[in-house]
Every structure is written in structure tokens, then in C-alpha cells.
C-alpha positions in Angstrom: -19.3 -13.2 -33.4 -21.9 -11.3 -31.2 -20.9 -8.1 -30.4 -20.4 -6.7 -27.3 -23.8 -5.0 -26.2 -25.2 -2.8 -23.5 -26.5 -5.1 -20.8 -28.1 -4.8 -17.2 -25.8 -5.6 -14.3 -27.2 -9.2 -13.7 -25.8 -12.2 -11.8 -23.0 -13.7 -13.8 -23.2 -17.4 -15.6 -20.3 -20.0 -14.9 -19.0 -18.7 -18.6 -19.1 -15.1 -17.2 -17.8 -16.3 -13.5 -15.1 -18.4 -15.3 -13.8 -15.4 -17.5 -14.2 -13.4 -14.7 -11.9 -15.9 -12.8 -9.0 -15.8 -15.5 -9.1 -11.9 -15.2 -11.2 -10.8 -18.3 -13.6 -7.5 -17.6 -16.9 -9.5 -18.3 -18.5 -5.4 -16.9 -17.0 -2.4 -18.6 -18.1 1.1 -19.5 -17.4 2.3 -22.6 -15.8 5.9 -23.3 -19.7 7.4 -23.2 -19.9 5.6 -19.4 -22.3 3.5 -20.8 -22.5 -0.1 -19.2 -21.4 -2.9 -21.1 -21.4 -6.6 -20.8 -19.1 -9.1 -23.4 -20.7 -11.5 -25.6 -20.3 -14.9 -24.7 -18.1 -15.9 -27.9 -15.7 -13.6 -27.0 -15.3 -14.6 -23.6 -14.8 -18.5 -24.9 -12.5 -17.2 -27.9 -10.0 -15.1 -25.1 -10.6 -18.0 -22.6 -9.0 -20.6 -25.4 -6.2 -18.0 -26.0 -5.7 -18.0 -22.3 -5.5 -22.8 -22.5 -8.8 -22.3 -20.8 -11.7 -24.4 -22.6 -14.8 -23.0 -22.6 -17.1 -24.8 -25.3 -19.4 -26.3 -23.6 -21.3 -26.3 -20.0 -19.0 -29.3 -19.2 -15.7 -27.7 -20.3 -16.5 -24.7 -18.2 -16.6 -26.5 -15.3 -13.7 -28.0 -15.9 -11.9 -25.1 -16.9 -13.1 -23.6 -13.3 -12.2 -26.3 -11.6 -8.9 -26.1 -12.8 -8.0 -22.6 -11.5 -9.0 -23.7 -8.0 -7.2 -26.7 -8.5 -4.2 -24.5 -9.5 -4.7 -22.2 -6.5 -4.8 -24.8 -4.3 -1.9 -26.9 -5.7 0.6 -23.9 -4.9 0.7 -23.0 -1.2 3.7 -20.2 -2.5 4.0 -18.1 -6.1 7.0 -19.2 -7.8 7.8 -15.4 -8.2 7.1 -12.8 -5.4 6.8 -9.4 -5.2 7.9 -6.9 -2.7 9.3 -3.2 -1.8 12.2 -2.3 0.4 11.5 -1.8 4.0 7.7 -2.7 3.5 6.1 -5.8 4.9 5.2 -8.8 2.0 2.4 -10.1 1.9 2.3 -13.6 -0.1 -0.6 -14.7 -1.6 -2.0 -18.5 -0.2 -5.0 -20.2 -0.2 -6.8 -20.9 3.1 -5.7 -24.3 4.0 -1.8 -23.2 2.9 -2.1 -20.5 5.7 -3.3 -22.7 8.4 -0.4 -25.0 7.7 1.9 -22.5 7.7 0.7 -19.8 9.9 3.9 -19.8 12.5 6.1 -21.7 10.2 9.7 -20.4 10.4 11.2 -19.3 6.6 14.6 -18.1 5.3 15.5 -15.9 3.0 18.5 -16.1 1.0 19.9 -12.4 -0.3 21.2 -12.9 -4.2 24.4 -11.4 -3.3 25.5 -12.7 0.8 24.0 -12.8 4.2 20.4 -13.9 4.5 17.7 -13.7 7.6 14.7 -16.1 9.1 11.5 -15.3 11.1 8.3 -16.9 11.7 5.1 -16.7 8.9 2.5 -14.5 10.2 -1.2 -15.0 8.6 -3.8 -13.4 7.4 -7.3 -15.2 6.1 -10.8 -14.5 5.7 -13.6 -16.6 4.2 -12.5 -15.7 0.5 -8.5 -14.6 1.1 -5.7 -15.6 3.0 -2.2 -14.4 2.7 0.8 -15.2 4.2 3.6 -11.7 5.9 6.8 -11.7 5.9 8.9 -9.2 7.9 10.2 -6.3 5.3 13.7 -6.6 3.9 16.0 -4.0 3.4 18.0 -5.5 0.3 16.5 -5.3 -3.5 17.3 -8.0 -5.4 15.6 -11.1 -6.7 16.8 -14.0 -3.3 15.4 -17.0 -2.5 12.6 -17.6 -0.4 12.7 -21.0 2.0 9.5 -21.6 4.1 9.6 -24.9 6.4 6.9 -26.6 5.9 6.8 -28.4 9.2 7.5 -31.8 8.0 11.0 -32.3 7.4 10.6 -30.7 3.8 10.7 -26.9 2.4 8.9 -24.9 -0.6 10.8 -22.3 -2.5 10.2 -19.1 -4.4 11.9 -16.4 -5.5 11.4 -13.0 -3.9 12.0 -10.1 -5.8 12.2 -7.0 -3.7 12.0 -3.9 -5.7 13.6 -0.3 -4.6 10.4 1.6 -3.8 10.2 3.5 -6.8 12.1 3.4 -10.3 15.8 4.9 -11.4 14.8 8.6 -11.8 16.3 11.4 -14.4 17.8 13.3 -10.7 19.5 9.4 -10.3 21.0 9.7 -13.3 22.4 13.5 -12.9 23.7 12.5 -9.5 25.1 9.8 -11.2 27.0 12.1 -13.6 28.0 14.5 -10.0 25.1 16.7 -11.8 22.5 19.3 -9.6 19.9 16.9 -9.0 17.1 19.6 -9.8 18.3 20.2 -13.5 15.8 20.3 -15.9 16.6 17.9 -18.8 16.2 17.8 -22.9 16.4 15.8 -25.5 15.0 15.1 -29.1 13.1 12.0 -30.7 14.3 10.2 -33.5 13.4 7.7 -36.1 16.5 6.0 -36.4 15.3 4.0 -39.9 15.1 8.1 -41.2 18.6 9.4 -40.1 21.3 10.2 -43.2 24.6 10.7 -42.8 27.3 13.1 -45.3 30.3 12.1 -46.7 31.5 8.5 -47.1 29.2 7.2 -44.7 26.5 7.7 -47.2 27.6 5.5 -50.2 27.2 2.9 -47.7 24.1 3.6 -46.4 21.7 1.3 -48.8 19.1 4.2 -48.2 18.9 3.2 -44.3 19.6 5.4 -41.2 21.5 2.7 -39.0 22.9 2.6 -34.7 25.9 4.8 -36.0 23.9 7.6 -37.0 22.2 6.9 -33.3 25.7 7.6 -32.3 26.8 10.9 -34.4 23.0 12.2 -33.5 23.8 11.9 -29.8 27.3 13.5 -30.0 25.5 16.3 -32.1 23.0 17.4 -29.9 25.4 17.0 -26.6 27.2 19.7 -28.3 23.8 21.4 -27.8 23.2 20.6 -24.3 20.9 17.6 -24.4 20.9 14.9 -22.4 18.9 12.1 -24.1 18.1 11.1 -27.2 14.7 8.8 -27.6 14.6 5.8 -30.7 11.9 4.3 -32.6 11.8 1.0 -31.7 14.9 -1.1 -32.9 13.6 -4.8 -32.3 14.4 -7.5 -33.9 12.2 -7.6 -36.9 11.5 -10.1 -40.3 15.1 -9.8 -41.8 13.6 -11.8 -45.1 10.5 -10.3 -45.3 11.1 -6.3 -45.2 7.8 -5.7 -46.4 6.9 -5.6 -42.5 8.9 -2.6 -41.2 6.8 -1.1 -38.4 8.7 -1.0 -35.6 5.6 -1.2 -33.4 4.7 -4.5 -35.1 8.4 -6.8 -33.9 8.9 -10.6 -34.5 11.1 -10.5 -31.3 11.4 -7.3 -28.4 14.0 -9.5 -26.8 16.4 -9.2 -30.0 17.6 -6.0 -32.3 16.5 -4.8 -36.0 19.4 -6.2 -38.0 18.4 -4.2 -40.9 20.1 -1.2 -39.0 23.5 -2.9 -38.5 26.1 -0.2 -39.9 28.4 -2.8 -42.1 31.4 0.1 -42.4 31.6 0.2 -38.7 32.4 -3.4 -38.2 35.0 -3.6 -41.2 35.5 -0.5 -42.2 34.1 2.0 -45.6 36.7 0.5 -48.0 36.0 -2.9 -47.4 31.8 -2.2 -47.4 32.5 0.0 -50.8 34.4 -3.3 -52.9 31.1 -5.4 -51.2 28.9 -3.2 -52.7 31.1 -3.5 -55.6 31.6 -7.3 -55.6 28.0 -7.7 -55.4 26.8 -5.8 -58.1 24.8 -3.6 -56.1 26.7 0.3 -56.8 23.5 1.1 -58.8 21.0 0.4 -56.3 23.1 1.8 -53.3 23.2 5.0 -54.8 19.7 4.8 -55.8 18.5 4.2 -52.9 20.4 6.8 -50.8 18.7 9.4 -53.2 15.5 8.5 -52.6 13.5 10.9 -50.6 11.6 7.7 -48.9 12.7 4.3 -47.7 12.3 1.1 -50.0 12.3 -1.3 -46.9 11.9 -4.2 -49.4 14.9 -2.8 -52.0 16.9 -1.5 -48.7 16.9 -4.3 -46.5 17.9 -6.8 -49.3 20.8 -4.8 -50.4 21.7 -4.1 -46.8 21.8 -7.7 -45.8 23.4 -8.7 -49.3 26.5 -7.1 -47.9 26.2 -8.0 -44.6 26.2 -11.8 -45.8 29.6 -11.4 -47.5 31.4 -9.9 -45.1 29.8 -12.5 -42.3 31.2 -14.4 -44.6 34.4 -12.9 -45.0 34.8 -12.9 -41.1 34.2 -16.5 -40.7 37.3 -17.3 -43.3 39.6 -14.2 -42.2 43.6 -14.5 -43.3 45.8 -15.5 -40.6 46.8 -11.8 -40.9 44.2 -10.2 -40.8 44.6 -9.3 -37.4 41.1 -7.3 -37.1 38.8 -10.0 -38.4 40.0 -12.6 -35.7 39.3 -10.1 -33.4 35.9 -9.0 -34.4 35.3 -13.0 -34.5 36.4 -13.8 -31.0 34.5 -10.9 -30.2 31.3 -12.7 -31.6 32.2 -15.9 -30.5 32.3 -14.7 -27.1 28.9 -12.9 -27.3 27.2 -16.4 -29.0 28.9 -18.1 -25.4 27.3 -16.3 -23.2 23.9 -15.1 -24.6 22.0 -18.1 -24.1 19.2 -20.5 -25.7 16.6 -17.7 -26.8 19.4 -16.1 -29.0 19.8 -19.8 -30.7 16.1 -19.8 -30.9 15.9 -16.6 -32.5 18.4 -17.5 -35.4 16.6 -20.9 -36.0 13.3 -19.0 -36.4 15.2 -16.6 -39.0 16.7 -19.4 -40.7 13.3 -21.5 -41.0 11.4 -18.4 -41.8 13.6 -17.3 -45.1 13.4 -20.9 -46.0 9.9 -21.6 -46.0 8.3 -18.0 -46.8 6.6 -15.6 -44.8 3.5 -17.8 -43.5 2.4 -17.5 -40.2 4.8 -20.4 -38.0 1.8 -22.3 -37.2 1.1 -23.1 -41.2 4.5 -24.3 -41.3 4.9 -27.9 -41.5 4.7 -29.1 -38.3 7.4 -30.8 -38.2 9.4 -27.0 -37.3 6.3 -25.5 -35.6 8.0 -25.7 -32.3 12.0 -25.0 -31.2 12.1 -27.6 -29.1 11.2 -30.3 -32.1 14.1 -33.0 -33.1 13.5 -31.6 -36.7 14.3 -27.7 -35.9 17.4 -29.1 -34.9 18.0 -31.2 -37.6 17.2 -28.4 -40.1 20.2 -26.0 -38.2 22.5 -28.4 -38.9 21.6 -28.5 -42.1 21.7 -24.7 -42.3 24.5 -24.0 -40.2 26.2 -21.6 -42.3 22.8 -19.7 -42.4 22.1 -19.8 -38.7 25.0 -18.6 -38.0 25.1 -15.4 -40.1 21.6 -14.9 -37.9 23.3 -15.1 -35.1 26.2 -12.9 -36.3 23.7 -10.4 -36.9 22.2 -10.3 -33.2 26.2 -9.9 -32.4 26.8 -6.9 -35.0 23.4 -5.3 -33.6 23.7 -5.1 -29.8 27.9 -3.9 -30.5 26.8 -1.0 -32.8 23.6 -0.4 -30.3 26.4 -0.3 -27.1 28.4 2.1 -29.2 25.6 4.7 -29.8 25.2 4.7 -26.0 28.5 5.3 -25.4 28.8 8.0 -27.7 25.9 9.8 -26.1 27.8 9.1 -22.3 31.1 10.8 -23.5 29.4 13.4 -25.4 28.0 14.2 -22.0 24.8 13.5 -22.1 23.3 12.5 -18.3 20.3 10.2 -20.1 21.4 9.2 -23.7 19.5 7.0 -25.5 15.8 6.3 -24.7 14.4 2.7 -26.3 11.0 1.9 -27.2 9.7 -0.6 -25.6 6.4 -2.2 -28.1 3.1 -3.2 -26.8 3.2 -6.5 -28.0 5.2 -9.1 -31.1 3.9 -10.2 -33.9 2.5 -13.8 -33.2 3.9 -14.9 -36.3 7.3 -13.8 -35.3 10.2 -15.2 -33.4 9.0 -14.6 -30.0 5.2 -16.0 -30.3 7.2 -19.4 -32.1 9.8 -19.7 -29.4 7.6 -18.9 -26.7 4.0 -20.1 -27.5 3.1 -20.5 -23.8 4.2 -17.4 -22.1 2.0 -15.6 -25.0 -1.8 -15.1 -26.1 -1.8 -17.2 -29.5 -5.6 -16.7 -31.2 -5.9 -13.3 -30.0 -4.8 -9.4 -31.2 -4.3 -6.3 -28.6 -5.8 -2.9 -29.6 -8.5 -0.5 -27.7 -12.3 0.0 -27.9 -14.1 2.0 -29.9 -13.5 5.9 -28.7 -14.4 9.0 -29.4 -11.1 8.9 -31.5 -11.8 6.0 -33.8 -15.2 4.8 -33.1 -15.0 1.0 -34.5 -12.1 0.8 -32.1 -8.7 -0.5 -32.9 -7.2 -3.8 -33.5 -2.9 -3.3 -33.8 -2.3 -6.9 -35.1 0.0 -7.9 -32.0 0.2 -10.3 -29.4 1.6 -10.4 -25.8 2.2 -12.2 -22.7 -0.7 -14.4 -20.9 -0.9 -12.8 -17.7 -1.9 -16.9 -16.6 1.6 -17.9 -17.8 3.7 -14.8 -16.6 2.0 -16.0 -12.7 2.9 -19.7 -12.9 6.4 -19.2 -14.5 7.3 -16.6 -11.5 7.8 -13.6 -14.7 10.2 -15.1 -16.5 9.8 -13.8 -19.9 8.0 -10.7 -18.8 11.7 -10.5 -16.7 14.1 -11.2 -19.7 12.0 -8.6 -22.4 12.9 -5.9 -19.7 16.5 -6.7 -19.1 16.7 -6.9 -23.0 15.1 -3.8 -23.8 16.7 -2.3 -20.9 20.5 -3.6 -20.9 22.1 -0.9 -23.0 20.3 2.5 -22.6 19.8 4.9 -20.5 16.2 4.6 -20.8 12.8 2.9 -22.3 9.5 4.2 -23.1 6.9 1.7 -22.5 4.8 2.1 -25.4 0.5 1.9 -24.3 1.7 1.8 -19.9 -1.7 1.2 -19.4 -1.3 -2.4 -21.0 0.7 -3.3 -17.2 -2.8 -2.9 -15.6 -5.4 -3.9 -18.4 -5.2 -4.8 -22.7 -8.3 -5.1 -24.6 -7.4 -8.3 -26.6 -9.2 -8.9 -29.6 -10.3 -12.8 -30.9 -8.3 -13.3 -34.0 -10.7 -12.3 -37.3 -12.9 -10.5 -35.2 -13.9 -6.7 -35.4 -11.6 -4.5 -32.7 -15.4 -3.7 -30.8 -16.0 -7.7 -30.3 -13.3 -7.6 -27.9 -12.8 -7.8 -24.0 -10.9 -6.2 -21.2 -7.5 -8.9 -19.7 -6.4 -7.8 -16.4 -2.7 -7.7 -15.8 -1.0 -7.9 -12.2 0.1 -4.3 -12.3 1.5 -3.8 -8.4 4.0 -7.0 -9.5 4.8 -5.6 -13.0 5.3 -2.5 -11.2 7.7 -3.6 -8.9 10.2 -5.5 -11.3 10.0 -2.8 -13.7 11.3 -0.4 -10.7 14.0 -3.4 -10.0 14.8 -3.9 -13.7 15.2 0.1 -13.9 17.5 0.5 -11.0 19.6 -2.6 -11.5 20.3 -1.2 -14.9 20.7 2.2 -14.2 17.6 3.2 -16.8 14.7 6.0 -16.3 11.1 4.4 -17.6 9.0 6.6 -19.2 5.1 5.7 -19.7 3.0 6.2 -22.5 0.2 7.1 -21.2 -2.1 8.7 -23.7 -6.1 7.1 -24.3 -8.9 6.3 -22.0 -6.9 6.1 -18.9 -8.2 4.7 -15.8 -8.9 6.4 -12.8 -6.1 6.9 -10.5 -3.4 5.1 -12.8 -1.3 8.1 -13.6 -1.2 8.8 -10.2 0.2 4.4 -9.2 2.4 5.6 -12.1 3.8 8.4 -10.5 4.2 6.8 -7.1 6.3 4.2 -8.4 8.5 6.9 -10.4 7.8 6.1 -14.2 7.6 9.3 -16.1 3.9 10.2 -17.9 3.7 11.9 -20.9 2.3 15.7 -21.8 2.0 16.5 -25.1 1.0 20.4 -26.0 -1.7 19.4 -28.4 -3.8 17.6 -25.2 -2.9 19.4 -22.4 -6.1 22.2 -22.7 -8.6 22.9 -19.6 -11.7 20.3 -20.9 -13.7 21.8 -18.6 -14.3 24.7 -19.9 -16.1 25.5 -23.2 -13.5 27.2 -24.5 -10.8 24.7 -23.6 -7.8 26.8 -23.0 -4.3 25.8 -23.9 -2.8 25.1 -20.2 0.1 27.5 -19.5 3.5 24.8 -19.4 4.1 25.4 -15.4 0.5 23.7 -14.6 1.7 20.8 -16.5 1.9 17.4 -14.2 5.8 17.3 -13.0 5.8 13.4 -12.8 6.0 13.3 -16.4 8.1 14.4 -19.9 6.7 17.4 -21.7 6.6 16.6 -25.6 5.3 18.6 -28.6 3.9 16.0 -30.9 4.8 12.3 -30.6 5.2 9.6 -34.2 1.7 9.1 -34.3 0.9 13.5 -34.1 1.2 16.2 -36.5 5.0 18.2 -36.2 4.3 21.7 -35.1 5.1 22.8 -38.9 2.4 20.6 -40.2 0.2 21.5 -37.5 0.8 25.1 -38.4 -0.1 24.8 -42.0 -2.7 22.3 -41.7 -1.2 19.6 -43.4 -2.8 17.1 -41.2 -6.1 18.0 -42.0 -5.2 17.6 -45.9 -3.8 14.5 -45.5 -7.2 13.7 -43.3 -9.3 15.1 -46.1 -7.6 13.2 -48.5 -8.1 9.6 -46.8 -11.8 9.6 -45.4 -9.8 10.2 -41.5 -11.6 13.2 -40.5 -13.6 13.5 -37.4 -17.4 12.1 -37.9 -19.4 14.3 -39.7 -17.2 17.0 -39.8 -16.2 18.7 -43.3 -12.5 20.0 -44.3 -14.2 23.3 -44.4 -15.0 22.8 -40.7 -12.1 21.4 -39.8 -9.7 24.3 -41.0 -12.1 26.7 -39.1 -11.6 24.7 -35.8 -7.7 24.6 -36.5 -8.0 28.6 -36.7 -9.4 28.7 -33.9 -7.0 26.4 -32.3 -4.7 28.6 -33.5 -5.6 31.2 -31.8 -6.3 29.3 -28.4 -2.3 28.6 -29.0 -0.9 31.4 -29.5 -2.9 33.5 -26.8 -1.2 30.6 -24.5 2.3 31.9 -25.9 1.1 35.3 -25.1 -0.2 34.8 -21.2 3.3 32.7 -21.0 5.3 36.1 -21.6 3.0 38.0 -19.9 3.1 35.9 -16.5 7.4 35.8 -17.5 7.3 39.8 -17.4 5.2 40.1 -13.8 7.6 37.5 -12.6 10.6 39.8 -13.5 11.9 37.9 -15.9 12.6 38.2 -20.2 9.6 36.6 -22.5 11.3 34.1 -24.6 8.6 33.6 -26.7 8.2 36.2 -30.0 4.5 36.1 -30.3 3.8 39.3 -32.8 4.5 37.7 -35.7 1.7 34.6 -35.1 -0.8 37.1 -34.1 -0.4 39.3 -37.1 -0.2 36.4 -39.3 -3.3 34.9 -37.7 -5.0 38.3 -38.4 -4.2 38.1 -42.0 -5.1 34.0 -42.5 -8.5 35.5 -41.2 -8.9 38.0 -43.9 -7.2 36.4 -46.9 -9.5 36.0 -50.2 -8.9 32.1 -49.7 -7.7 29.0 -48.6 -4.4 29.3 -50.8 -3.5 33.1 -50.0 -4.2 31.9 -46.1 -1.8 28.5 -46.6 0.9 30.9 -47.9 0.4 33.1 -44.6 0.8 30.2 -42.2 3.6 28.8 -44.5 5.5 32.1 -43.9 5.5 32.2 -40.2 5.8 28.3 -39.4 9.2 28.4 -38.5 8.3 31.2 -35.5 5.7 28.7 -34.6 8.0 26.0 -34.2 10.1 28.0 -32.1 7.9 29.3 -29.8 5.7 26.5 -29.7 9.3 24.5 -28.2 9.7 27.2 -26.0 6.3 26.8 -24.7 6.7 22.9 -24.4 9.8 22.8 -22.8 9.1 25.7 -19.9 7.0 23.0 -18.0 8.4 22.0 -14.4 9.1 18.2 -16.2 12.5 16.3 -15.3 12.2 16.3 -19.1 11.5 17.5 -22.4 11.7 15.3 -25.5 11.1 17.1 -29.2 10.5 15.2 -31.8 13.5 15.9 -34.9 10.9 16.9 -37.1 10.1 19.8 -34.3 14.1 20.6 -33.7 14.3 20.8 -38.1 11.1 22.3 -39.1 9.5 19.8 -40.8 6.0 19.0 -42.1 5.2 15.6 -42.1 4.6 13.4 -39.7 6.3 10.0 -39.5 2.9 7.8 -38.6 -1.0 8.7 -39.9 -2.4 6.1 -37.8 -5.8 3.9 -39.0 -3.7 4.2 -42.1 -1.8 1.3 -44.0 -0.6 2.0 -47.9 -2.2 5.4 -48.5 0.5 7.4 -46.2 3.9 6.2 -46.4 4.2 5.2 -42.9 7.7 4.5 -41.1 9.2 5.5 -44.7 10.0 9.4 -44.4 13.6 10.2 -44.2 15.3 13.5 -43.5 15.6 15.8 -46.0 19.7 15.5 -45.5 22.6 14.7 -43.0 22.7 15.0 -39.9 25.2 17.0 -39.5 23.9 19.7 -42.3 20.9 20.0 -40.8 21.4 20.5 -37.0 24.3 23.3 -38.0 21.6 25.3 -39.7 22.2 29.0 -37.8 18.0 28.6 -37.7 18.1 25.1 -36.1 21.0 25.7 -33.9 19.0 29.2 -32.2 16.2 27.2 -31.7 17.6 25.0 -30.0 18.9 27.0 -27.8 16.0 28.5 -27.4 14.5 25.3 -26.0 17.8 25.0 -23.4 16.6 28.3 -22.1 13.3 27.9 -21.4 14.3 23.8 -19.6 16.4 26.0 -17.2 15.2 29.8 -16.8 11.7 29.5 -16.0 11.1 29.1 -12.1 
């Protein structure tokens, strides 16, 4: 496939015009601001994924005519978004605008009441819109347009509040001061350890019960939020696919994270482990420092299958089992068709093996085929098992959120919404016309990734979004917002545009695909209020100009990471004072893709990069270490300046700077790397506390500190650009939650963070 090339901005060919009309950015600028034009082969492949054939000139003309016909055929989209109190603009064609202008419309409100009016119209040679008077009620309303011929056109009117539900709203809901600055932690749920009898039932994996336990521990020290790694549904029969950011479906939950003891009690689980001859396996898996996903997944599923069979055939006197069964049946009865499709997929996937569903026998490649229903009837117990798993997961995630709220958290759990799903997974199989099949999402080359990135994921088709009234997108928002008090949207830039790459092509050979940002932001805001869920957008990387301001206006909190908060307009790029960080954001010390504080201070990430050949192009490990020493000095200088400002404001300086300055001076004078490393390691925990205080002083409504930084750990959960050479998504905590968080130095660190949050003006 031809690569994207530098090119003058010449007139568009018919193929390029089709691509542009379909939302592809034929012309774009790379990270060095050089003008680029996408190659024709890339355009053809992505257009095919958008269901627009473009292999020949005739197909191009046919697809262009099809796009025009679709625009002309529909007077109004099936779903129109608006904002409370603002005039509603409805896109249409000039012909429809001329026909409908001045006609009567009626709006039936979602819950009760209605309003009527006359349609206004605005049109020129290229665009036409209908105008509806402002609506003062948020919700999904029914719009009915009188066509003047005894007939009517209907559409859904999604009217959003002016902004998302926010931290201040959560505080007010809990009768607390709305200007309170909150803090919380983030955690890799799979890596949590619990002590006592719970550990004996864990099979070496964290679980939803552990999330509730961690929330309670944190709340005792004043935390109001716990952000979790994604808990989307994975491929239950294939635990080799365990990256939480490559899920099978974002509509359902990770079954490997179910705690069997929370359903049936620890005694029942211990006996089942014995009956399944898994005692040695459970003990071995619990003792390992890294997760063995295939072994742990198999062990947990084996026990859950046995307990599922027990629940289906409870003894008449077993009232607890009867109650569980009734609750399960009620859940299945109200869950809808999508849950059944997911269970069918999981059963087929376990039966047919790990191949992509497009390689299954043709009769199983679509959930609507009769052969799928026949297969499900023949494997009813297996289908029921996967329904049971989703019931158990949703029940336990809800219990974890209740535990957080009952412990006093204003927000509680914050879910992580992955940017896409595996095209071989449940969601793509069940919703083939809603998702882009044949491309993967990624990123073009930039200063950090010279070859670009391909994430192996697919996501929604913007054409299908519009034509189907955004139903699949709304379903996903409701699924991820249903339980937690917040959601983090991974790569929130994807609401505006995504870099899509044809399957099998290099990341360089992709194209930006535009998405209806305004509509999506309004739907996010509407659903955030309906679910009382704050929204955080991961806005790192190459961000289009003006997007962060627009997200802030819509009430989405951005992410400000300590490592990136530097003034790059100056040659020495000093770290910016926390008081200057963007207030419409969440302050964070690090993320799962970056080194934790202790690891950064001792250069552990540089050792990994040097070992795996991941250092910046042209830079040796010695040069990287020298630059890191400069960065350490710059950050400690920022700590010292923070203290000086505190003293000038008659506040008590909170950061212990002297030990860090002494360590840097000694490390620079050390005889070799080994001696320098020893000096830095001795002060790593002092640095962790200092950096946590510094970050927490940012004037943001929320600060989140990764559990690795609360505990002063060195290793990061994920090292980008690696698969098997680094233990990504496999690290476990070094001990049980309670013992780790109750350690005096950790308690002192959490106390210092809480003080920094609300004693800094």
C-alpha cells in the first residue's frame, strides 16, 4: 500500500472528494506541521470500511451519488442534539428546508408535557437548516414535524444540559462544599491483593470485591475517588488476550474479575477448589509476583462453572442459593438482546477456538442467523453460564460502588472507557453494521513514536452513528456509566477524529476520520447527568487546536500529568508551578503508560528502554541518564520554588527539599552509575512524597495518584511499544491491601496529599 506523502494542496480528484465527503481528512499536517496528503489506496480501503466502494471510477461515482441520495432522502436525522435553553439547529437539504419552513412542529417530552411551534429555516447554496425554539427540559424527547400533507416526520430530540455532571455537583449531592478539592487513587484492579481467607480464593487475580475494599481503605484517609483500569468484557475462553484496553466488548464486564466468594461464601469456594483438584494451583498462583493470566483465568472459570451448576440446581432448603437464582433470572429478563448476543458469542468462541469470527463457519458469522439460535439451544448450559458471569460481574461492581459511597466517597469508582474494541470480539460480531470492520485505530508518527501506532482496535462508524440515531454510542455510554461515579474516556480526541489504518498496513499508512464532535459531547453530557457520573477525557498527545477549551466548556475534565507540565517556550523547559496547571482538569503524578514516581527518580524506566531498544532515536542510555539528571534537578528546583511561594504567602512549606538536593549533589559527584543509583534509591521515597504533594497542590477539582505512587513502587503497569518483552498488565501488588496502606510511611504520604489538596489557595 502506498504511504502517505508530502504533497501540494492541489484540487481534489473524484476519489478524494468522495473521501472528504465521507469524513476523511485527505489533507493533514504531521507532527512537524508539514502538509501531507493521504494515498489513494489508503482512501479506498477506509472507504470500503465505511461501506462506500471506491475501487473503480464507476464505483466512486456510484458512492458519491449514494451519499447525495442519503442526504436528500432524509428531511431530518433520526436523532438531533441540542442544549437546554439554546435554539435547536436541524441539518437538512435545501429542498426539504423549502418544503418544511413555516410548518408546525410538536415536541413530546420524555416524561410528561409537550410544546409546539413553527419551523424556522436558513438556507444557502450549500447548507440548509431548520430552526426550533429552545427547549428547557433535558432528555430524549420526540420531535414530530408536520409535512403539510397530512403526514408527519418523527425524530428523537436529545437535549443535553450545558455541561457534564461535575465534581462540584457530586459534592453538592453529598451536602459538602462545592469548592472542596478532592483527591483519590487509581489502581490496576487485576493486580490487587487481599489478605486472609480471601487470598486463598483469589487464584492470583484481583477482583471486584477488592475494589470495594480498597475504596474503603482510601476513604478512611480522606479520598473521594478510586479510578480503575478498564473492566470491559474480555475473551473468557482465551486468557492470552488480557490487555484491558483491547476488550471484546465495552457493553459488558470482565468475568475474570468476579469474586466467587462474594456470591457463595468462602467456605463453598474452598470446597469447590478442593473438588476441582485446584488446591495446589490456587496456592501457586497466589504466591506469584506476576499474573499468569491463562492459568488464573482457567482456575477461576473452573470454580465459577462448578458454582454456576450448583446455583442452577439448589437444594430446596438452600434459601441463599434460591435468592441468588431469582436475582439472576430477573437480571436476564431485563437485560435485553445484547446480553444474549454476548453470551452466544462467548459460547461460540469457546467452541470454535480463538480464530476471528470472520473465519468461523459462515452460518455462525452473524448473530441473526438461525444456525446461531440452533447452536445456542444445543449448548444451553454454556450460554446460561455466560449470562451468569455477566450478572455476577454487574452485581459485584455495583457492590464495590456502594462500598465506596457508604465509606463517604463523593465520587467513588471511576471507570475507564477504552478507545475501541477488538474487531474479533463480541461487540464487533453482534454490531457489525455499527463498527468499522477492516481497519484498526491508532496514531500517526510523532516525536515519541517515529513509526506511528496501531492499537489493534476498531470502533464506531460515524456514518452508522448518524444513520442509526447514535444508538450504539448511547448504549455504550449507558453501559459504562451505569454503576460508577465517574468515567475516564481513553483518547478523548477520538470524539473529534481518529487515525484509522487499513488492516495489514503500517501505522503511517492511515487517515484521520472525522466524528460528529458536537453531537457526541452533548450525548456524553446528557448521559453523565442521567447517571450522576463525572467525565474525564484523556487529552494527551497531539491535541487539535481549541479542542481542550471546547472540552472544558462542556465540563469534561482534562488530564494534567506531572511529567508533561513544563514550559517548553523556554530553552530550559522548567516544570510549571502547580498553581498554573489548567483548573478544568485532573492533576496526576503519572499514568499506567508512564513511569511511577519512584521508578522515574531512580531511572528504572531508562534501564528498561535501554534494554529493549526503546530510547529516543539517536540517544544512548548514558545520554538519557544525563538528561534525566537535568530533569531531576529541574523538578526539585520547582519544589523549592513552591516552598518559597508558600512561605511568602505565610503558609507552611510542605515539601522536604533538602534531602533531595543533597542526593542530587552526591549522585552527580558519584564515582559511577552504581554509586549514583544507590544514592538515588535511598531518597526515592522522599521524592515520591514530595512529587505527590507538588501535584496535589494544583487548583483542580480532583487529583488522582496511582497506587504505585502511594506505595512508592518502581515498576509501571505497561510499557508502550512492547508486548511480550515487558510484563504488561501482569504486575501484582507486593502484599495485601490492608497491610500496604496501613504502613506508617504510606499513611503519612496520604495525609500530606490531603493537606496539600485543601490548604493551597
